[in-house]
PQR file with spaces between the fields and no chain letter, atoms N, CA, C, O and H, PARSE charges and radii, in Angstrom:
ATOM       1  N    MET     1      -9.769  -19.799  -16.451 -0.4000 1.5000
ATOM       2  CA   MET     1      -9.518  -19.912  -15.025 -0.0000 2.0000
ATOM       3  C    MET     1      -8.734  -18.677  -14.563  0.5500 1.7000
ATOM       4  O    MET     1      -7.708  -18.340  -15.154 -0.5500 1.4000
ATOM       5  N    PRO     2      -9.216  -17.999  -13.503 -0.5600 1.5000
ATOM       6  CA   PRO     2      -8.513  -16.797  -13.036  0.2800 2.0000
ATOM       7  C    PRO     2      -7.158  -17.127  -12.427  0.5500 1.7000
ATOM       8  O    PRO     2      -6.944  -18.191  -11.847 -0.5500 1.4000
ATOM       9  N    ARG     3      -6.265  -16.176  -12.585 -0.4000 1.5000
ATOM      10  CA   ARG     3      -4.933  -16.335  -11.981 -0.0000 2.0000
ATOM      11  C    ARG     3      -5.034  -16.215  -10.473  0.5500 1.7000
ATOM      12  O    ARG     3      -5.871  -15.471   -9.963 -0.5500 1.4000
ATOM      13  H    ARG     3      -6.439  -15.312  -13.057  0.4000 1.0000
ATOM      14  N    PRO     4      -4.189  -16.939   -9.755 -0.5600 1.5000
ATOM      15  CA   PRO     4      -4.180  -16.779   -8.292  0.2800 2.0000
ATOM      16  C    PRO     4      -3.711  -15.368   -7.917  0.5500 1.7000
ATOM      17  O    PRO     4      -2.916  -14.753   -8.627 -0.5500 1.4000
ATOM      18  N    PHE     5      -4.213  -14.883   -6.809 -0.4000 1.5000
ATOM      19  CA   PHE     5      -3.855  -13.546   -6.340 -0.0000 2.0000
ATOM      20  C    PHE     5      -2.408  -13.530   -5.863  0.5500 1.7000
ATOM      21  O    PHE     5      -1.990  -14.389   -5.086 -0.5500 1.4000
ATOM      22  H    PHE     5      -4.859  -15.383   -6.233  0.4000 1.0000
ATOM      23  N    THR     6      -1.664  -12.563   -6.328 -0.4000 1.5000
ATOM      24  CA   THR     6      -0.285  -12.354   -5.885 -0.0000 2.0000
ATOM      25  C    THR     6      -0.309  -11.406   -4.690  0.5500 1.7000
ATOM      26  O    THR     6      -0.946  -10.355   -4.769 -0.5500 1.4000
ATOM      27  H    THR     6      -2.004  -11.865   -6.959  0.4000 1.0000
ATOM      28  N    PRO     7       0.360  -11.736   -3.591 -0.5600 1.5000
ATOM      29  CA   PRO     7       0.385  -10.826   -2.435  0.2800 2.0000
ATOM      30  C    PRO     7       0.837   -9.420   -2.837  0.5500 1.7000
ATOM      31  O    PRO     7       1.629   -9.244   -3.762 -0.5500 1.4000
ATOM      32  N    LYS     8       0.320   -8.442   -2.127 -0.4000 1.5000
ATOM      33  CA   LYS     8       0.572   -7.031   -2.453 -0.0000 2.0000
ATOM      34  C    LYS     8       0.981   -6.234   -1.225  0.5500 1.7000
ATOM      35  O    LYS     8       0.721   -6.624   -0.086 -0.5500 1.4000
ATOM      36  H    LYS     8      -0.323   -8.584   -1.375  0.4000 1.0000
ATOM      37  N    VAL     9       1.627   -5.110   -1.489 -0.4000 1.5000
ATOM      38  CA   VAL     9       1.812   -4.041   -0.517 -0.0000 2.0000
ATOM      39  C    VAL     9       1.269   -2.783   -1.166  0.5500 1.7000
ATOM      40  O    VAL     9       1.165   -2.700   -2.390 -0.5500 1.4000
ATOM      41  H    VAL     9       1.838   -4.793   -2.414  0.4000 1.0000
ATOM      42  N    ILE    10       0.927   -1.809   -0.347 -0.4000 1.5000
ATOM      43  CA   ILE    10       0.483   -0.522   -0.878 -0.0000 2.0000
ATOM      44  C    ILE    10       1.658    0.432   -0.794  0.5500 1.7000
ATOM      45  O    ILE    10       2.278    0.597    0.256 -0.5500 1.4000
ATOM      46  H    ILE    10       1.012   -1.877    0.647  0.4000 1.0000
ATOM      47  N    THR    11       1.946    1.051   -1.920 -0.4000 1.5000
ATOM      48  CA   THR    11       3.038    2.005   -1.976 -0.0000 2.0000
ATOM      49  C    THR    11       2.528    3.323   -2.551  0.5500 1.7000
ATOM      50  O    THR    11       1.518    3.362   -3.254 -0.5500 1.4000
ATOM      51  H    THR    11       1.441    0.917   -2.773  0.4000 1.0000
ATOM      52  N    ALA    12       3.235    4.386   -2.242 -0.4000 1.5000
ATOM      53  CA   ALA    12       2.883    5.725   -2.718 -0.0000 2.0000
ATOM      54  C    ALA    12       4.133    6.585   -2.611  0.5500 1.7000
ATOM      55  O    ALA    12       5.216    6.096   -2.289 -0.5500 1.4000
ATOM      56  H    ALA    12       4.055    4.355   -1.670  0.4000 1.0000
ATOM      57  N    ASN    13       3.965    7.867   -2.884 -0.4000 1.5000
ATOM      58  CA   ASN    13       5.046    8.823   -2.679 -0.0000 2.0000
ATOM      59  C    ASN    13       4.611    9.817   -1.619  0.5500 1.7000
ATOM      60  O    ASN    13       3.461   10.256   -1.596 -0.5500 1.4000
ATOM      61  H    ASN    13       3.086    8.264   -3.146  0.4000 1.0000
ATOM      62  N    ASP    14       5.545   10.168   -0.740 -0.4000 1.5000
ATOM      63  CA   ASP    14       5.306   11.193    0.260 -0.0000 2.0000
ATOM      64  C    ASP    14       5.043   12.504   -0.473  0.5500 1.7000
ATOM      65  O    ASP    14       5.834   12.913   -1.322 -0.5500 1.4000
ATOM      66  H    ASP    14       6.479    9.811   -0.759  0.4000 1.0000
ATOM      67  N    LEU    15       3.954   13.151   -0.153 -0.4000 1.5000
ATOM      68  CA   LEU    15       3.538   14.351   -0.878 -0.0000 2.0000
ATOM      69  C    LEU    15       4.552   15.486   -0.782  0.5500 1.7000
ATOM      70  O    LEU    15       4.773   16.194   -1.764 -0.5500 1.4000
ATOM      71  H    LEU    15       3.310   12.819    0.537  0.4000 1.0000
ATOM      72  N    LEU    16       5.173   15.672    0.381 -0.4000 1.5000
ATOM      73  CA   LEU    16       6.093   16.787    0.562 -0.0000 2.0000
ATOM      74  C    LEU    16       7.525   16.456    0.159  0.5500 1.7000
ATOM      75  O    LEU    16       8.213   17.288   -0.432 -0.5500 1.4000
ATOM      76  H    LEU    16       4.994   15.096    1.179  0.4000 1.0000
ATOM      77  N    GLU    17       7.977   15.239    0.478 -0.4000 1.5000
ATOM      78  CA   GLU    17       9.375   14.899    0.233 -0.0000 2.0000
ATOM      79  C    GLU    17       9.602   14.069   -1.023  0.5500 1.7000
ATOM      80  O    GLU    17      10.722   14.008   -1.529 -0.5500 1.4000
ATOM      81  H    GLU    17       7.419   14.563    0.959  0.4000 1.0000
ATOM      82  N    GLY    18       8.542   13.424   -1.535 -0.4000 1.5000
ATOM      83  CA   GLY    18       8.663   12.641   -2.749 -0.0000 2.0000
ATOM      84  C    GLY    18       9.201   11.234   -2.555  0.5500 1.7000
ATOM      85  O    GLY    18       9.304   10.473   -3.517 -0.5500 1.4000
ATOM      86  H    GLY    18       7.632   13.473   -1.124  0.4000 1.0000
ATOM      87  N    ASP    19       9.549   10.875   -1.310 -0.4000 1.5000
ATOM      88  CA   ASP    19      10.103    9.546   -1.042 -0.0000 2.0000
ATOM      89  C    ASP    19       9.060    8.461   -1.282  0.5500 1.7000
ATOM      90  O    ASP    19       7.860    8.696   -1.137 -0.5500 1.4000
ATOM      91  H    ASP    19       9.465   11.493   -0.529  0.4000 1.0000
ATOM      92  N    VAL    20       9.527    7.272   -1.650 -0.4000 1.5000
ATOM      93  CA   VAL    20       8.654    6.102   -1.735 -0.0000 2.0000
ATOM      94  C    VAL    20       8.326    5.679   -0.307  0.5500 1.7000
ATOM      95  O    VAL    20       9.216    5.559    0.535 -0.5500 1.4000
ATOM      96  H    VAL    20      10.501    7.080   -1.768  0.4000 1.0000
ATOM      97  N    ILE    21       7.040    5.455   -0.044 -0.4000 1.5000
ATOM      98  CA   ILE    21       6.600    5.030    1.279 -0.0000 2.0000
ATOM      99  C    ILE    21       5.627    3.864    1.125  0.5500 1.7000
ATOM     100  O    ILE    21       5.064    3.638    0.054 -0.5500 1.4000
ATOM     101  H    ILE    21       6.317    5.552   -0.729  0.4000 1.0000
ATOM     102  N    TYR    22       5.443    3.122    2.235 -0.4000 1.5000
ATOM     103  CA   TYR    22       4.620    1.917    2.238 -0.0000 2.0000
ATOM     104  C    TYR    22       3.606    1.998    3.367  0.5500 1.7000
ATOM     105  O    TYR    22       3.893    2.522    4.443 -0.5500 1.4000
ATOM     106  H    TYR    22       5.900    3.305    3.105  0.4000 1.0000
ATOM     107  N    PHE    23       2.414    1.469    3.103 -0.4000 1.5000
ATOM     108  CA   PHE    23       1.323    1.494    4.077 -0.0000 2.0000
ATOM     109  C    PHE    23       1.474    0.331    5.044  0.5500 1.7000
ATOM     110  O    PHE    23       1.748   -0.797    4.635 -0.5500 1.4000
ATOM     111  H    PHE    23       2.182    1.044    2.229  0.4000 1.0000
ATOM     112  N    THR    24       1.290    0.615    6.337 -0.4000 1.5000
ATOM     113  CA   THR    24       1.433   -0.420    7.363 -0.0000 2.0000
ATOM     114  C    THR    24       0.058   -0.906    7.830  0.5500 1.7000
ATOM     115  O    THR    24      -0.965   -0.301    7.510 -0.5500 1.4000
ATOM     116  H    THR    24       1.067    1.531    6.670  0.4000 1.0000
ATOM     117  N    ALA    25       0.048   -1.983    8.574 -0.4000 1.5000
ATOM     118  CA   ALA    25      -1.196   -2.526    9.129 -0.0000 2.0000
ATOM     119  C    ALA    25      -1.831   -1.569   10.134  0.5500 1.7000
ATOM     120  O    ALA    25      -3.016   -1.691   10.444 -0.5500 1.4000
ATOM     121  H    ALA    25       0.880   -2.475    8.834  0.4000 1.0000
ATOM     122  N    GLU    26      -1.052   -0.622   10.643 -0.4000 1.5000
ATOM     123  CA   GLU    26      -1.550    0.359   11.617 -0.0000 2.0000
ATOM     124  C    GLU    26      -2.068    1.633   10.943  0.5500 1.7000
ATOM     125  O    GLU    26      -2.319    2.632   11.618 -0.5500 1.4000
ATOM     126  H    GLU    26      -0.089   -0.523   10.392  0.4000 1.0000
ATOM     127  N    ASN    27      -2.227    1.604    9.621 -0.4000 1.5000
ATOM     128  CA   ASN    27      -2.713    2.760    8.842 -0.0000 2.0000
ATOM     129  C    ASN    27      -1.758    3.947    8.888  0.5500 1.7000
ATOM     130  O    ASN    27      -2.187    5.100    8.839 -0.5500 1.4000
ATOM     131  H    ASN    27      -2.023    0.793    9.072  0.4000 1.0000
ATOM     132  N    THR    28      -0.470    3.660    8.982 -0.4000 1.5000
ATOM     133  CA   THR    28       0.548    4.699    8.923 -0.0000 2.0000
ATOM     134  C    THR    28       1.437    4.416    7.721  0.5500 1.7000
ATOM     135  O    THR    28       1.279    3.398    7.047 -0.5500 1.4000
ATOM     136  H    THR    28      -0.122    2.723    9.022  0.4000 1.0000
ATOM     137  N    TRP    29       2.354    5.305    7.463 -0.4000 1.5000
ATOM     138  CA   TRP    29       3.279    5.155    6.337 -0.0000 2.0000
ATOM     139  C    TRP    29       4.702    5.003    6.852  0.5500 1.7000
ATOM     140  O    TRP    29       5.071    5.583    7.873 -0.5500 1.4000
ATOM     141  H    TRP    29       2.483    6.132    8.011  0.4000 1.0000
ATOM     142  N    THR    30       5.490    4.223    6.140 -0.4000 1.5000
ATOM     143  CA   THR    30       6.879    3.993    6.507 -0.0000 2.0000
ATOM     144  C    THR    30       7.744    3.979    5.253  0.5500 1.7000
ATOM     145  O    THR    30       7.270    3.665    4.161 -0.5500 1.4000
ATOM     146  H    THR    30       5.190    3.752    5.310  0.4000 1.0000
ATOM     147  N    ARG    31       9.002    4.318    5.420 -0.4000 1.5000
ATOM     148  CA   ARG    31       9.955    4.215    4.311 -0.0000 2.0000
ATOM     149  C    ARG    31      10.603    2.826    4.261  0.5500 1.7000
ATOM     150  O    ARG    31      11.291    2.494    3.296 -0.5500 1.4000
ATOM     151  H    ARG    31       9.387    4.573    6.307  0.4000 1.0000
ATOM     152  N    ASP    32      10.380    2.023    5.296 -0.4000 1.5000
ATOM     153  CA   ASP    32      10.968    0.693    5.411 -0.0000 2.0000
ATOM     154  C    ASP    32       9.991   -0.356    4.867  0.5500 1.7000
ATOM     155  O    ASP    32       8.961   -0.626    5.485 -0.5500 1.4000
ATOM     156  H    ASP    32       9.821    2.293    6.080  0.4000 1.0000
ATOM     157  N    MET    33      10.311   -0.940    3.724 -0.4000 1.5000
ATOM     158  CA   MET    33       9.410   -1.911    3.104 -0.0000 2.0000
ATOM     159  C    MET    33       9.159   -3.122    4.005  0.5500 1.7000
ATOM     160  O    MET    33       8.105   -3.752    3.910 -0.5500 1.4000
ATOM     161  H    MET    33      11.148   -0.721    3.222  0.4000 1.0000
ATOM     162  N    ALA    34      10.106   -3.452    4.868 -0.4000 1.5000
ATOM     163  CA   ALA    34       9.931   -4.592    5.776 -0.0000 2.0000
ATOM     164  C    ALA    34       8.779   -4.362    6.756  0.5500 1.7000
ATOM     165  O    ALA    34       8.246   -5.322    7.312 -0.5500 1.4000
ATOM     166  H    ALA    34      10.962   -2.941    4.945  0.4000 1.0000
ATOM     167  N    GLN    35       8.392   -3.120    6.973 -0.4000 1.5000
ATOM     168  CA   GLN    35       7.288   -2.801    7.880 -0.0000 2.0000
ATOM     169  C    GLN    35       5.948   -2.690    7.159  0.5500 1.7000
ATOM     170  O    GLN    35       4.915   -2.495    7.799 -0.5500 1.4000
ATOM     171  H    GLN    35       8.825   -2.340    6.522  0.4000 1.0000
ATOM     172  N    ALA    36       5.957   -2.812    5.845 -0.4000 1.5000
ATOM     173  CA   ALA    36       4.723   -2.704    5.065 -0.0000 2.0000
ATOM     174  C    ALA    36       3.809   -3.887    5.339  0.5500 1.7000
ATOM     175  O    ALA    36       4.269   -5.002    5.587 -0.5500 1.4000
ATOM     176  H    ALA    36       6.797   -2.971    5.325  0.4000 1.0000
ATOM     177  N    GLU    37       2.518   -3.630    5.291 -0.4000 1.5000
ATOM     178  CA   GLU    37       1.536   -4.700    5.459 -0.0000 2.0000
ATOM     179  C    GLU    37       1.514   -5.561    4.199  0.5500 1.7000
ATOM     180  O    GLU    37       1.332   -5.041    3.098 -0.5500 1.4000
ATOM     181  H    GLU    37       2.144   -2.725    5.089  0.4000 1.0000
ATOM     182  N    LEU    38       1.695   -6.860    4.352 -0.4000 1.5000
ATOM     183  CA   LEU    38       1.611   -7.796    3.233 -0.0000 2.0000
ATOM     184  C    LEU    38       0.169   -8.277    3.144  0.5500 1.7000
ATOM     185  O    LEU    38      -0.336   -8.923    4.063 -0.5500 1.4000
ATOM     186  H    LEU    38       1.842   -7.281    5.246  0.4000 1.0000
ATOM     187  N    ILE    39      -0.483   -7.963    2.048 -0.4000 1.5000
ATOM     188  CA   ILE    39      -1.902   -8.271    1.879 -0.0000 2.0000
ATOM     189  C    ILE    39      -2.029   -9.503    0.984  0.5500 1.7000
ATOM     190  O    ILE    39      -1.515   -9.528   -0.135 -0.5500 1.4000
ATOM     191  H    ILE    39      -0.073   -7.438    1.302  0.4000 1.0000
ATOM     192  N    THR    40      -2.715  -10.516    1.488 -0.4000 1.5000
ATOM     193  CA   THR    40      -2.791  -11.786    0.761 -0.0000 2.0000
ATOM     194  C    THR    40      -4.180  -12.095    0.211  0.5500 1.7000
ATOM     195  O    THR    40      -4.377  -13.142   -0.405 -0.5500 1.4000
ATOM     196  H    THR    40      -3.132  -10.496    2.396  0.4000 1.0000
ATOM     197  N    ASP    41      -5.145  -11.200    0.422 -0.4000 1.5000
ATOM     198  CA   ASP    41      -6.511  -11.392   -0.048 -0.0000 2.0000
ATOM     199  C    ASP    41      -6.885  -10.259   -1.003  0.5500 1.7000
ATOM     200  O    ASP    41      -6.683   -9.086   -0.690 -0.5500 1.4000
ATOM     201  H    ASP    41      -4.984  -10.349    0.922  0.4000 1.0000
ATOM     202  N    GLU    42      -7.424  -10.609   -2.155 -0.4000 1.5000
ATOM     203  CA   GLU    42      -7.716   -9.611   -3.183 -0.0000 2.0000
ATOM     204  C    GLU    42      -8.748   -8.578   -2.728  0.5500 1.7000
ATOM     205  O    GLU    42      -8.560   -7.382   -2.950 -0.5500 1.4000
ATOM     206  H    GLU    42      -7.588  -11.562   -2.409  0.4000 1.0000
ATOM     207  N    ALA    43      -9.820   -9.022   -2.102 -0.4000 1.5000
ATOM     208  CA   ALA    43     -10.850   -8.085   -1.637 -0.0000 2.0000
ATOM     209  C    ALA    43     -10.289   -7.170   -0.550  0.5500 1.7000
ATOM     210  O    ALA    43     -10.551   -5.967   -0.544 -0.5500 1.4000
ATOM     211  H    ALA    43      -9.972   -9.993   -1.921  0.4000 1.0000
ATOM     212  N    GLU    44      -9.524   -7.743    0.358 -0.4000 1.5000
ATOM     213  CA   GLU    44      -8.895   -6.947    1.421 -0.0000 2.0000
ATOM     214  C    GLU    44      -7.930   -5.926    0.827  0.5500 1.7000
ATOM     215  O    GLU    44      -7.832   -4.803    1.322 -0.5500 1.4000
ATOM     216  H    GLU    44      -9.311   -8.720    0.353  0.4000 1.0000
ATOM     217  N    ALA    45      -7.228   -6.304   -0.215 -0.4000 1.5000
ATOM     218  CA   ALA    45      -6.278   -5.391   -0.866 -0.0000 2.0000
ATOM     219  C    ALA    45      -6.999   -4.142   -1.378  0.5500 1.7000
ATOM     220  O    ALA    45      -6.501   -3.028   -1.217 -0.5500 1.4000
ATOM     221  H    ALA    45      -7.307   -7.216   -0.617  0.4000 1.0000
ATOM     222  N    GLN    46      -8.158   -4.325   -1.986 -0.4000 1.5000
ATOM     223  CA   GLN    46      -8.913   -3.179   -2.506 -0.0000 2.0000
ATOM     224  C    GLN    46      -9.407   -2.277   -1.369  0.5500 1.7000
ATOM     225  O    GLN    46      -9.369   -1.051   -1.475 -0.5500 1.4000
ATOM     226  H    GLN    46      -8.563   -5.230   -2.116  0.4000 1.0000
ATOM     227  N    LEU    47      -9.868   -2.900   -0.287 -0.4000 1.5000
ATOM     228  CA   LEU    47     -10.321   -2.112    0.870 -0.0000 2.0000
ATOM     229  C    LEU    47      -9.171   -1.342    1.514  0.5500 1.7000
ATOM     230  O    LEU    47      -9.328   -0.180    1.888 -0.5500 1.4000
ATOM     231  H    LEU    47      -9.898   -3.896   -0.201  0.4000 1.0000
ATOM     232  N    ARG    48      -8.029   -1.983    1.639 -0.4000 1.5000
ATOM     233  CA   ARG    48      -6.864   -1.318    2.241 -0.0000 2.0000
ATOM     234  C    ARG    48      -6.384   -0.169    1.346  0.5500 1.7000
ATOM     235  O    ARG    48      -5.960    0.874    1.845 -0.5500 1.4000
ATOM     236  H    ARG    48      -7.900   -2.927    1.335  0.4000 1.0000
ATOM     237  N    LEU    49      -6.452   -0.362    0.031 -0.4000 1.5000
ATOM     238  CA   LEU    49      -6.051    0.714   -0.884 -0.0000 2.0000
ATOM     239  C    LEU    49      -6.969    1.924   -0.712  0.5500 1.7000
ATOM     240  O    LEU    49      -6.499    3.062   -0.701 -0.5500 1.4000
ATOM     241  H    LEU    49      -6.796   -1.210   -0.374  0.4000 1.0000
ATOM     242  N    LEU    50      -8.262    1.689   -0.580 -0.4000 1.5000
ATOM     243  CA   LEU    50      -9.192    2.797   -0.338 -0.0000 2.0000
ATOM     244  C    LEU    50      -8.849    3.524    0.959  0.5500 1.7000
ATOM     245  O    LEU    50      -8.900    4.752    1.021 -0.5500 1.4000
ATOM     246  H    LEU    50      -8.645    0.765   -0.590  0.4000 1.0000
ATOM     247  N    GLU    51      -8.502    2.763    1.991 -0.4000 1.5000
ATOM     248  CA   GLU    51      -8.111    3.359    3.273 -0.0000 2.0000
ATOM     249  C    GLU    51      -6.849    4.216    3.108  0.5500 1.7000
ATOM     250  O    GLU    51      -6.771    5.322    3.643 -0.5500 1.4000
ATOM     251  H    GLU    51      -8.461    1.765    1.940  0.4000 1.0000
ATOM     252  N    ALA    52      -5.882    3.709    2.377 -0.4000 1.5000
ATOM     253  CA   ALA    52      -4.632    4.448    2.155 -0.0000 2.0000
ATOM     254  C    ALA    52      -4.885    5.738    1.370  0.5500 1.7000
ATOM     255  O    ALA    52      -4.310    6.782    1.679 -0.5500 1.4000
ATOM     256  H    ALA    52      -5.945    2.811    1.942  0.4000 1.0000
ATOM     257  N    GLU    53      -5.742    5.661    0.364 -0.4000 1.5000
ATOM     258  CA   GLU    53      -6.016    6.836   -0.477 -0.0000 2.0000
ATOM     259  C    GLU    53      -6.695    7.956    0.289  0.5500 1.7000
ATOM     260  O    GLU    53      -6.654    9.104   -0.153 -0.5500 1.4000
ATOM     261  H    GLU    53      -6.210    4.813    0.113  0.4000 1.0000
ATOM     262  N    LYS    54      -7.314    7.663    1.416 -0.4000 1.5000
ATOM     263  CA   LYS    54      -7.939    8.702    2.243 -0.0000 2.0000
ATOM     264  C    LYS    54      -6.904    9.664    2.818  0.5500 1.7000
ATOM     265  O    LYS    54      -7.242   10.780    3.214 -0.5500 1.4000
ATOM     266  H    LYS    54      -7.347    6.730    1.775  0.4000 1.0000
ATOM     267  N    GLN    55      -5.660    9.239    2.861 -0.4000 1.5000
ATOM     268  CA   GLN    55      -4.599   10.067    3.449 -0.0000 2.0000
ATOM     269  C    GLN    55      -3.934   10.943    2.386  0.5500 1.7000
ATOM     270  O    GLN    55      -2.713   11.096    2.362 -0.5500 1.4000
ATOM     271  H    GLN    55      -5.385    8.333    2.539  0.4000 1.0000
ATOM     272  N    ASN    56      -4.760   11.511    1.511 -0.4000 1.5000
ATOM     273  CA   ASN    56      -4.245   12.271    0.373 -0.0000 2.0000
ATOM     274  C    ASN    56      -3.612   13.609    0.741  0.5500 1.7000
ATOM     275  O    ASN    56      -3.127   14.314   -0.145 -0.5500 1.4000
ATOM     276  H    ASN    56      -5.752   11.386    1.530  0.4000 1.0000
ATOM     277  N    LEU    57      -3.603   13.977    2.006 -0.4000 1.5000
ATOM     278  CA   LEU    57      -2.862   15.169    2.426 -0.0000 2.0000
ATOM     279  C    LEU    57      -1.406   14.834    2.740  0.5500 1.7000
ATOM     280  O    LEU    57      -0.581   15.728    2.925 -0.5500 1.4000
ATOM     281  H    LEU    57      -3.997   13.405    2.725  0.4000 1.0000
ATOM     282  N    LYS    58      -1.098   13.539    2.799 -0.4000 1.5000
ATOM     283  CA   LYS    58       0.260   13.073    3.088 -0.0000 2.0000
ATOM     284  C    LYS    58       0.904   12.372    1.894  0.5500 1.7000
ATOM     285  O    LYS    58       2.121   12.421    1.717 -0.5500 1.4000
ATOM     286  H    LYS    58      -1.768   12.812    2.650  0.4000 1.0000
ATOM     287  N    ILE    59       0.076   11.721    1.079 -0.4000 1.5000
ATOM     288  CA   ILE    59       0.619   10.878    0.015 -0.0000 2.0000
ATOM     289  C    ILE    59       0.025   11.232   -1.346  0.5500 1.7000
ATOM     290  O    ILE    59      -0.985   11.929   -1.448 -0.5500 1.4000
ATOM     291  H    ILE    59      -0.913   11.681    1.223  0.4000 1.0000
ATOM     292  N    VAL    60       0.684   10.730   -2.380 -0.4000 1.5000
ATOM     293  CA   VAL    60       0.163   10.859   -3.740 -0.0000 2.0000
ATOM     294  C    VAL    60       0.490    9.566   -4.487  0.5500 1.7000
ATOM     295  O    VAL    60       1.556    8.977   -4.303 -0.5500 1.4000
ATOM     296  H    VAL    60       1.505   10.163   -2.297  0.4000 1.0000
ATOM     297  N    GLY    61      -0.446    9.139   -5.329 -0.4000 1.5000
ATOM     298  CA   GLY    61      -0.193    8.020   -6.219 -0.0000 2.0000
ATOM     299  C    GLY    61      -0.169    6.650   -5.573  0.5500 1.7000
ATOM     300  O    GLY    61       0.640    5.805   -5.957 -0.5500 1.4000
ATOM     301  H    GLY    61      -1.311    9.617   -5.478  0.4000 1.0000
ATOM     302  N    ALA    62      -1.041    6.408   -4.594 -0.4000 1.5000
ATOM     303  CA   ALA    62      -1.060    5.089   -3.938 -0.0000 2.0000
ATOM     304  C    ALA    62      -1.506    4.010   -4.927  0.5500 1.7000
ATOM     305  O    ALA    62      -2.418    4.217   -5.728 -0.5500 1.4000
ATOM     306  H    ALA    62      -1.698    7.094   -4.282  0.4000 1.0000
ATOM     307  N    TYR    63      -0.844    2.860   -4.854 -0.4000 1.5000
ATOM     308  CA   TYR    63      -1.232    1.723   -5.686 -0.0000 2.0000
ATOM     309  C    TYR    63      -0.765    0.428   -5.044  0.5500 1.7000
ATOM     310  O    TYR    63       0.077    0.428   -4.146 -0.5500 1.4000
ATOM     311  H    TYR    63      -0.103    2.692   -4.204  0.4000 1.0000
ATOM     312  N    LEU    64      -1.331   -0.683   -5.525 -0.4000 1.5000
ATOM     313  CA   LEU    64      -0.968   -2.013   -5.052 -0.0000 2.0000
ATOM     314  C    LEU    64       0.227   -2.522   -5.868  0.5500 1.7000
ATOM     315  O    LEU    64       0.196   -2.513   -7.098 -0.5500 1.4000
ATOM     316  H    LEU    64      -2.014   -0.683   -6.254  0.4000 1.0000
ATOM     317  N    ALA    65       1.255   -2.955   -5.182 -0.4000 1.5000
ATOM     318  CA   ALA    65       2.454   -3.475   -5.841 -0.0000 2.0000
ATOM     319  C    ALA    65       2.651   -4.935   -5.427  0.5500 1.7000
ATOM     320  O    ALA    65       2.452   -5.293   -4.266 -0.5500 1.4000
ATOM     321  H    ALA    65       1.279   -2.963   -4.183  0.4000 1.0000
ATOM     322  N    ASP    66       3.042   -5.770   -6.386 -0.4000 1.5000
ATOM     323  CA   ASP    66       3.325   -7.172   -6.081 -0.0000 2.0000
ATOM     324  C    ASP    66       4.457   -7.273   -5.057  0.5500 1.7000
ATOM     325  O    ASP    66       5.410   -6.493   -5.080 -0.5500 1.4000
ATOM     326  H    ASP    66       3.204   -5.480   -7.329  0.4000 1.0000
ATOM     327  N    ALA    67       4.328   -8.245   -4.169 -0.4000 1.5000
ATOM     328  CA   ALA    67       5.332   -8.440   -3.121 -0.0000 2.0000
ATOM     329  C    ALA    67       5.434   -9.919   -2.773  0.5500 1.7000
ATOM     330  O    ALA    67       4.580  -10.725   -3.140 -0.5500 1.4000
ATOM     331  H    ALA    67       3.555   -8.878   -4.151  0.4000 1.0000
ATOM     332  N    LYS    68       6.489  -10.247   -2.062 -0.4000 1.5000
ATOM     333  CA   LYS    68       6.677  -11.609   -1.568 -0.0000 2.0000
ATOM     334  C    LYS    68       6.906  -11.577   -0.089  0.5500 1.7000
ATOM     335  O    LYS    68       7.088  -12.625    0.531 -0.5500 1.4000
ATOM     336  H    LYS    68       7.182   -9.591   -1.763  0.4000 1.0000
């Protein structure tokens, strides 16, 4: 039986400054985790990660991180 999906946020590092940043529902990046989009669907999480990775001139190392 598959494990239930754990909610996720997308996190990465700012390419120029190196800070940890989080992807928002508005397709922007923020340093405030409280503003990060909380993704509760596994398929949606993969699609949102692809969207975040398109911004590779601003970020590096985007990935899905467990969140509550």
